[in-house]
Structure formats: C-alpha cells, structure tokens
Residue frames as qw, qx, qy, qz and C-alpha x, y, z in Angstrom:
[[0.218, -0.290, 0.931, 0.029, 16.66, 0.05, -3.89],
 [0.739, 0.128, -0.380, -0.542, 15.06, -2.44, -6.18],
 [0.519, -0.205, 0.803, -0.210, 14.20, -5.87, -4.66],
 [0.536, 0.262, -0.605, -0.528, 14.03, -8.52, -7.36],
 [0.726, -0.097, 0.576, -0.364, 11.84, -11.65, -6.80],
 [0.573, 0.088, 0.777, 0.245, 11.28, -14.70, -9.01],
 [0.323, 0.579, 0.636, 0.394, 8.71, -13.13, -11.42],
 [0.015, -0.933, -0.240, -0.268, 8.36, -9.57, -10.08],
 [0.487, 0.103, -0.298, 0.815, 10.45, -6.66, -8.79],
 [0.292, -0.857, -0.419, 0.065, 9.63, -4.12, -6.27],
 [0.331, 0.369, -0.090, 0.864, 10.80, -0.40, -6.04],
 [0.357, -0.750, -0.500, 0.246, 10.12, 1.67, -2.84],
 [0.182, 0.536, -0.049, 0.823, 10.29, 5.44, -2.41],
 [0.311, -0.570, -0.544, 0.532, 9.96, 7.24, 0.92],
 [0.130, 0.477, 0.289, 0.820, 7.96, 10.41, 0.34],
 [0.282, -0.742, -0.295, -0.532, 6.25, 13.40, 2.04],
 [0.253, -0.635, 0.404, -0.608, 6.20, 14.90, 5.60],
 [0.852, -0.321, 0.245, -0.332, 5.10, 11.46, 6.98],
 [0.080, -0.542, 0.823, 0.146, 7.85, 9.51, 5.50],
 [0.820, 0.191, 0.357, -0.404, 5.52, 7.18, 3.64],
 [0.359, -0.239, 0.829, 0.356, 6.54, 4.25, 1.50],
 [0.662, 0.537, -0.038, -0.521, 5.33, 4.19, -2.13],
 [0.600, -0.182, 0.751, 0.207, 5.68, 1.07, -4.24],
 [0.611, 0.497, -0.392, -0.475, 6.10, 0.14, -7.86],
 [0.675, -0.122, 0.727, -0.026, 5.69, -3.49, -8.57],
 [0.601, 0.530, -0.317, -0.508, 6.27, -4.89, -12.05],
 [0.963, 0.127, 0.239, 0.004, 6.48, -8.13, -14.02],
 [0.454, -0.556, 0.517, 0.466, 9.99, -8.92, -14.98],
 [0.501, 0.201, 0.742, 0.397, 8.92, -10.38, -18.33],
 [0.263, 0.707, 0.594, 0.278, 6.37, -7.94, -19.51],
 [0.291, 0.066, -0.158, 0.941, 7.33, -4.74, -17.74],
 [0.357, -0.636, -0.404, -0.552, 3.80, -3.90, -16.84],
 [0.300, 0.082, -0.630, 0.711, 3.61, -2.32, -13.41],
 [0.368, -0.739, -0.554, -0.101, 1.38, -1.28, -10.51],
 [0.128, 0.406, -0.340, 0.839, 1.73, 1.88, -8.50],
 [0.571, -0.523, -0.632, 0.039, 0.70, 1.41, -4.88],
 [0.420, -0.798, -0.273, 0.335, -0.04, 4.16, -2.29],
 [0.542, 0.440, 0.050, 0.714, 1.71, 7.08, -4.20],
 [0.401, -0.771, -0.351, 0.350, 2.54, 9.45, -1.51],
 [0.518, 0.178, 0.178, 0.818, 4.36, 11.79, -3.72],
 [0.102, -0.736, -0.463, 0.484, 3.43, 15.28, -2.32],
 [0.118, 0.838, -0.072, -0.527, 4.91, 17.59, -4.75],
 [0.713, 0.661, -0.166, -0.164, 6.23, 17.88, -8.34],
 [0.080, 0.668, -0.738, 0.050, 9.83, 16.91, -7.31],
 [0.482, -0.127, 0.836, -0.229, 8.66, 13.66, -5.63],
 [0.782, 0.451, 0.279, -0.328, 6.24, 12.95, -8.52],
 [0.437, 0.768, -0.433, -0.180, 9.06, 13.33, -10.93],
 [0.251, -0.462, 0.843, -0.113, 11.05, 10.74, -9.05],
 [0.674, 0.189, 0.675, -0.234, 8.30, 8.22, -9.79],
 [0.667, 0.706, 0.042, -0.236, 7.84, 9.28, -13.50],
 [0.235, 0.740, -0.621, -0.107, 11.67, 9.12, -14.12],
 [0.395, -0.295, 0.865, -0.091, 11.99, 5.69, -12.65],
 [0.733, 0.378, 0.511, -0.242, 9.18, 4.37, -14.70],
 [0.541, 0.805, -0.152, -0.190, 10.60, 5.88, -17.79],
 [0.007, 0.705, -0.709, -0.019, 14.15, 4.73, -17.06],
 [0.475, -0.090, 0.867, -0.122, 13.05, 1.14, -16.34],
 [0.296, 0.067, -0.680, -0.668, 10.79, 1.24, -19.44],
 [0.120, 0.262, 0.897, -0.335, 7.76, 0.19, -17.41],
 [0.240, -0.340, -0.568, -0.711, 4.09, 0.35, -18.43],
 [0.226, 0.036, 0.648, -0.727, 1.79, 1.41, -15.48],
 [0.330, -0.214, -0.754, -0.526, -1.45, -0.52, -15.68],
 [0.523, -0.640, -0.557, -0.087, -2.94, -0.16, -12.15],
 [0.033, 0.435, -0.385, 0.813, -3.11, 2.43, -9.39],
 [0.664, -0.424, -0.615, -0.029, -3.98, 1.01, -5.92],
 [0.193, -0.623, 0.391, -0.650, -4.39, 2.17, -2.44],
 [0.373, -0.114, -0.864, 0.317, -3.92, -0.14, 0.59],
 [0.157, -0.745, -0.568, 0.311, -6.04, 2.62, 2.38],
 [0.248, 0.739, 0.294, 0.553, -6.72, 6.26, 1.90],
 [0.457, -0.749, -0.141, 0.459, -5.12, 8.12, 4.76],
 [0.222, 0.951, -0.074, -0.202, -3.71, 11.43, 3.69],
 [0.248, -0.715, 0.569, 0.322, -0.02, 10.37, 3.37],
 [0.524, -0.017, 0.811, 0.259, -0.71, 7.55, 1.00],
 [0.449, 0.663, 0.592, 0.093, -2.89, 9.34, -1.58],
 [0.060, -0.738, 0.115, 0.662, -0.91, 12.71, -2.53],
 [0.060, -0.412, 0.651, 0.635, 0.05, 11.22, -5.77],
 [0.497, 0.330, 0.800, -0.066, -3.23, 9.47, -6.78],
 [0.525, 0.777, 0.294, -0.187, -4.39, 12.13, -9.25],
 [0.127, 0.766, -0.518, -0.358, -1.05, 13.15, -10.80],
 [0.287, -0.217, 0.911, 0.201, -0.23, 9.48, -11.36],
 [0.495, 0.487, 0.701, -0.164, -3.80, 8.71, -12.63],
 [0.367, 0.868, 0.041, -0.332, -3.57, 11.62, -15.06],
 [0.080, -0.665, 0.656, 0.347, -0.10, 10.97, -16.21],
 [0.105, -0.162, 0.955, 0.225, -0.77, 7.28, -17.11],
 [0.561, -0.053, -0.416, -0.714, -4.53, 7.17, -17.74],
 [0.287, -0.025, -0.925, 0.246, -5.17, 5.01, -14.71],
 [0.554, -0.568, -0.285, -0.537, -8.23, 4.31, -12.70],
 [0.104, -0.485, 0.650, -0.576, -8.03, 4.12, -8.88],
 [0.730, -0.208, -0.631, -0.161, -8.80, 0.83, -7.09],
 [0.100, -0.357, 0.636, -0.677, -9.58, 0.85, -3.27],
 [0.132, -0.318, -0.913, 0.220, -11.79, -0.94, -0.73],
 [0.183, -0.683, -0.467, -0.531, -15.34, 0.59, -0.56],
 [0.528, -0.734, -0.378, 0.199, -14.96, 1.26, 3.14],
 [0.507, -0.211, 0.033, 0.835, -12.14, 3.73, 2.32],
 [0.178, 0.638, 0.389, 0.640, -14.30, 6.08, 0.34],
 [0.338, -0.909, -0.231, -0.078, -15.25, 8.00, 3.60],
 [0.616, -0.542, 0.149, 0.551, -11.46, 8.35, 4.42],
 [0.427, 0.238, 0.394, 0.778, -10.64, 9.42, 0.91],
 [0.022, -0.789, -0.398, -0.467, -13.43, 12.10, 1.08],
 [0.479, -0.860, -0.146, 0.096, -12.09, 13.42, 4.37],
 [0.758, 0.060, -0.018, 0.649, -8.52, 14.06, 3.10],
 [0.157, 0.675, 0.030, 0.720, -9.00, 17.79, 3.00],
 [0.590, -0.746, -0.029, -0.308, -10.10, 17.78, 6.65],
 [0.885, -0.319, -0.003, 0.338, -7.27, 15.56, 7.67],
 [0.585, 0.442, 0.016, 0.680, -4.80, 17.84, 5.87],
 [0.099, -0.739, 0.074, -0.662, -5.79, 20.89, 7.84],
 [0.822, -0.551, -0.085, -0.116, -5.71, 18.84, 10.88],
 [0.842, -0.214, 0.083, 0.488, -2.03, 18.01, 10.45],
 [0.080, -0.856, 0.147, 0.490, -1.22, 21.33, 8.91],
 [0.515, -0.116, 0.703, 0.477, -0.31, 19.61, 5.61],
 [0.231, 0.252, -0.466, -0.816, -0.99, 20.40, 1.99],
 [0.702, 0.265, 0.360, -0.555, -4.46, 19.28, 0.64],
 [0.356, -0.049, 0.816, 0.453, -4.18, 16.46, -1.94],
 [0.382, 0.131, -0.371, -0.836, -6.01, 16.88, -5.26],
 [0.703, 0.065, 0.476, -0.524, -9.32, 15.20, -5.35],
 [0.355, 0.252, -0.804, -0.404, -9.95, 11.88, -7.16],
 [0.797, -0.091, 0.203, -0.561, -12.72, 9.44, -7.17],
 [0.460, -0.219, 0.859, 0.056, -12.27, 5.68, -7.03],
 [0.524, 0.275, -0.483, -0.646, -13.18, 3.84, -10.30],
 [0.798, -0.064, -0.560, -0.215, -13.59, 0.36, -8.90],
 [0.567, -0.589, 0.445, -0.366, -13.56, -1.49, -5.46],
 [0.534, 0.245, -0.805, 0.078, -11.58, -4.48, -4.29],
 [0.771, -0.437, 0.026, -0.462, -12.93, -6.95, -1.84],
 [0.521, -0.459, 0.711, -0.114, -11.76, -9.68, 0.45],
 [0.692, -0.002, 0.710, 0.130, -10.38, -12.68, -1.45],
 [0.605, 0.770, -0.027, -0.200, -10.41, -10.90, -4.79],
 [0.675, -0.262, 0.372, 0.581, -7.36, -11.87, -6.99],
 [0.352, 0.893, -0.064, -0.272, -5.79, -9.43, -9.24],
 [0.901, 0.155, 0.260, 0.311, -3.40, -10.44, -11.93],
 [0.013, 0.852, -0.344, -0.394, -0.11, -8.87, -13.08],
 [0.575, 0.548, -0.543, -0.274, 0.48, -10.79, -16.26],
 [0.831, 0.045, -0.554, -0.024, 0.24, -14.21, -14.76],
 [0.309, 0.057, -0.652, 0.691, 1.44, -13.34, -11.26],
 [0.440, -0.637, -0.548, -0.318, -1.65, -13.51, -8.93],
 [0.057, 0.224, -0.483, 0.845, -2.10, -11.16, -5.92],
 [0.346, -0.556, -0.753, -0.055, -4.73, -11.97, -3.28],
 [0.164, -0.586, 0.069, -0.790, -6.63, -9.14, -1.59],
 [0.453, -0.281, -0.742, 0.407, -6.69, -9.42, 2.15],
 [0.251, -0.772, -0.216, -0.543, -9.16, -7.37, 4.03],
 [0.610, -0.156, -0.504, 0.591, -7.34, -6.15, 7.12],
 [0.158, -0.819, -0.165, -0.526, -9.36, -3.29, 8.89],
 [0.670, -0.564, -0.307, 0.372, -8.37, -1.71, 12.19],
 [0.387, -0.262, 0.042, 0.883, -5.97, 1.01, 11.23],
 [0.306, 0.168, -0.202, -0.915, -8.53, 2.28, 8.75],
 [0.709, 0.125, 0.503, -0.478, -11.98, 0.71, 8.08],
 [0.865, 0.462, 0.103, -0.165, -11.05, -0.61, 4.63],
 [0.108, -0.708, 0.667, 0.207, -7.35, -1.37, 4.80],
 [0.979, 0.186, 0.069, -0.051, -6.42, -4.21, 2.33],
 [0.378, -0.586, 0.639, 0.326, -3.16, -5.98, 1.62],
 [0.761, 0.520, -0.256, -0.291, -1.84, -7.42, -1.51],
 [0.676, -0.403, 0.616, 0.011, -0.42, -10.90, -1.09],
 [0.608, 0.554, -0.517, -0.237, 1.85, -12.49, -3.76],
 [0.855, -0.345, 0.370, -0.116, 2.24, -16.10, -2.71],
 [0.873, 0.431, -0.054, 0.223, 4.40, -17.06, -5.69],
 [0.473, 0.582, -0.314, 0.583, 7.13, -14.59, -4.79],
 [0.630, -0.447, -0.538, 0.338, 6.29, -14.68, -1.04],
 [0.207, -0.031, -0.249, 0.946, 5.60, -10.96, -0.15],
 [0.063, -0.769, -0.635, -0.035, 2.72, -8.76, 0.96],
 [0.104, 0.324, -0.035, 0.940, 2.16, -5.06, 0.58],
 [0.348, -0.515, -0.752, 0.221, 0.32, -4.25, 3.87],
 [0.099, -0.798, -0.148, -0.576, 0.06, -0.49, 4.10],
 [0.067, -0.528, 0.517, -0.670, 0.02, 0.51, 7.80],
 [0.866, -0.341, -0.247, -0.269, -1.42, -2.76, 9.27],
 [0.915, -0.323, 0.014, 0.242, 1.89, -4.24, 10.36],
 [0.210, 0.886, -0.391, 0.132, 5.36, -2.71, 10.87],
 [0.646, 0.247, -0.620, 0.370, 8.66, -4.04, 12.01],
 [0.356, -0.161, -0.684, 0.615, 8.06, -4.70, 15.71],
 [0.181, 0.251, 0.282, -0.908, 5.00, -2.38, 15.68],
 [0.222, 0.507, 0.816, 0.168, 1.56, -1.90, 14.38],
 [0.076, 0.504, 0.327, 0.796, -0.54, 0.83, 12.79],
 [0.103, 0.020, 0.460, -0.882, -2.09, 3.50, 14.95],
 [0.140, -0.471, -0.850, -0.189, -5.68, 3.20, 15.82],
 [0.141, -0.561, -0.452, 0.679, -6.42, 6.58, 17.28],
 [0.053, 0.085, -0.366, -0.925, -7.61, 8.11, 13.96],
 [0.654, 0.163, 0.202, -0.711, -11.23, 8.22, 13.00],
 [0.915, 0.152, -0.168, -0.333, -12.62, 4.71, 12.31],
 [0.370, 0.442, -0.786, 0.224, -9.55, 3.10, 13.74],
 [0.830, -0.413, 0.097, -0.361, -10.01, 0.18, 16.30],
 [0.091, -0.589, 0.795, -0.114, -7.21, -1.59, 18.13],
 [0.643, -0.065, 0.735, -0.207, -8.95, -4.82, 18.72],
 [0.791, 0.556, 0.195, -0.163, -10.10, -5.13, 15.04],
 [0.351, 0.787, -0.507, -0.025, -6.44, -4.37, 13.95],
 [0.342, -0.438, 0.819, -0.141, -5.08, -7.12, 16.21],
 [0.759, 0.226, 0.545, -0.276, -7.67, -9.48, 14.89],
 [0.657, 0.729, -0.077, -0.177, -6.78, -8.69, 11.30],
 [0.160, 0.714, -0.682, -0.014, -3.12, -9.35, 11.83],
 [0.474, -0.211, 0.822, -0.234, -3.84, -12.65, 13.61],
 [0.730, 0.371, 0.519, -0.246, -6.47, -13.89, 11.20],
 [0.650, 0.750, 0.052, -0.110, -5.09, -12.61, 7.92],
 [0.258, 0.850, -0.453, 0.067, -1.33, -11.97, 8.14],
 [0.386, -0.552, 0.719, -0.174, 0.14, -14.35, 10.65],
 [0.857, 0.075, 0.491, -0.136, -1.26, -17.44, 8.82],
 [0.620, 0.741, -0.242, -0.089, 0.89, -16.67, 5.83],
 [0.887, 0.158, -0.228, 0.370, 4.06, -18.57, 5.14],
 [0.577, -0.730, -0.041, 0.364, 6.58, -17.44, 7.66],
 [0.546, -0.060, 0.326, 0.769, 9.08, -16.58, 4.82],
 [0.181, 0.820, 0.450, 0.304, 6.58, -14.03, 3.50],
 [0.360, -0.037, -0.141, 0.921, 8.29, -10.53, 3.37],
 [0.045, -0.842, -0.494, 0.213, 6.15, -7.62, 4.66],
 [0.313, 0.216, 0.155, 0.912, 6.47, -4.32, 2.79],
 [0.133, -0.716, -0.604, 0.323, 4.68, -1.72, 4.88],
 [0.206, 0.885, 0.308, 0.282, 3.74, 1.90, 4.67],
 [0.086, -0.922, 0.293, -0.240, 6.55, 3.31, 6.84],
 [0.503, -0.641, 0.579, -0.025, 9.95, 2.14, 7.83],
 [0.044, 0.437, -0.859, -0.263, 11.88, -1.04, 6.92],
 [0.772, 0.004, -0.450, -0.449, 10.53, -4.21, 5.58],
 [0.430, -0.377, 0.745, -0.344, 10.12, -7.25, 7.84],
 [0.404, 0.101, -0.853, -0.314, 8.79, -10.69, 7.64],
 [0.776, -0.406, -0.244, -0.416, 5.97, -12.88, 9.12],
 [0.821, -0.135, -0.452, 0.321, 8.53, -15.01, 10.98],
 [0.257, 0.225, -0.317, 0.885, 10.32, -11.87, 12.54],
 [0.338, -0.367, 0.031, -0.866, 6.96, -10.35, 13.60],
 [0.822, -0.313, -0.389, -0.273, 5.49, -13.54, 15.08],
 [0.771, -0.090, -0.437, 0.454, 8.54, -13.92, 17.17],
 [0.421, -0.064, -0.228, 0.876, 9.36, -10.33, 18.09],
 [0.129, -0.515, -0.249, -0.810, 6.37, -8.00, 17.71],
 [0.052, -0.005, -0.682, 0.730, 5.52, -6.77, 21.22],
 [0.474, 0.105, 0.089, -0.870, 1.95, -6.03, 20.17],
 [0.904, 0.145, 0.006, -0.402, 1.00, -9.30, 18.54],
 [0.221, -0.464, 0.855, 0.071, 2.96, -12.46, 19.18],
 [0.609, 0.171, -0.628, -0.453, 2.47, -15.46, 17.06]]
C-alpha cells in the first residue's frame, strides 16, 4: 500500500523472519527517494524493492537506518550496491552494526552482508528531500543510537522500533534500557503534533494522539 501525503509518498514492505517494515519515501514532484531500514533478507525480497522503484520510476538518493538491529539491515549492502548509495546511521549504532553476525547466530538467522556507514546523523540534524525537510530525533533506549525521521510538513515520523501501536520497543537486547526508551518517547515523540502519523518498524502505523491516549506503557 502506498500512502500519499502533500509533498511525499510512502511505501512500506514487510520483510524477513522478523516481519520488519521497510520504507521507501519519495518526493512526488522529483521522484527522488530514500530507502529506510531495508530488511529484505533474500533475493526475492530485494527484487520487490527494486521492481517497485523501477515501476514508480524513482531515483534512490539516500540509504538510512533508524537503528542497526539485524532485521533492519539485511538489505543495506544489496541496496547500496544496486544504487550506488552510502549508508547513514547514528554513530552509536556502529557497535550494533558490527555485532550483526553474532546477533544472527544468536537468533539462528542468516548473517547479513557487511557494510560500513559512510556518514553519521545527529540529534537535530535536518536532511532534505528536494525541499521537504526531515528532522533527526535522537531516541535511544531500544538501541543506543536509535533515530527517527520527522516530516513536520506532511506530519509523519519514521520511528524504527521506538514506539509501536499500543506498545514500545523491547529493551532486553544489548545496550537497551527501559527508562531511557520511556524518556525518549516522552521527550522527543509525544511533544510532536498529535496528528503526526507514526510509521514503525513492525506492525501497523499509529499516531501520536492514539499513543498518548491508549499506550499502556507511556501515557501522555
């Protein structure tokens, strides 16, 4: 399903053993796009991404990770090589990215191909998609360098595994911390406009308004 906003559109795919949400965001006018958290584990899943981009006549210009847990990075190298993209993450996620092989063996899952980040994104950075600005929100807790991409113009936020519909990200993995995650949600996400739609790493989208009223872990 493609969700069309005012200036941008979003396509989500559900991939791999962990049912991870991969996102493609593009500028409706220019057709330049970002690929966020490509969890495509095998060639068949990768081809779904490639075919969609070709069918929609999109031009990939960025590859981004909200965080670097195993299920969000399977497609990093294939996507980077296919489109000549550099990987952007938060610096605190390097240790998570480097531990992908160990994590895969722990879960009995395939090991993703290795790729190094080319640049780092920080709190309050702004990245531009042809005139549409996205603010980088630093939201650790689920992982040490989790970041979200907030589009104030079209009122949505790509949040990775920070906040789910009536749930929150797990904090029992290495470098996770429950109190830090709750603080991140309260300080960085809940102050956003209540109409802001939340596109997360697993499950269905939600909104700030819905979570402030109904999330049993973090009430607004």
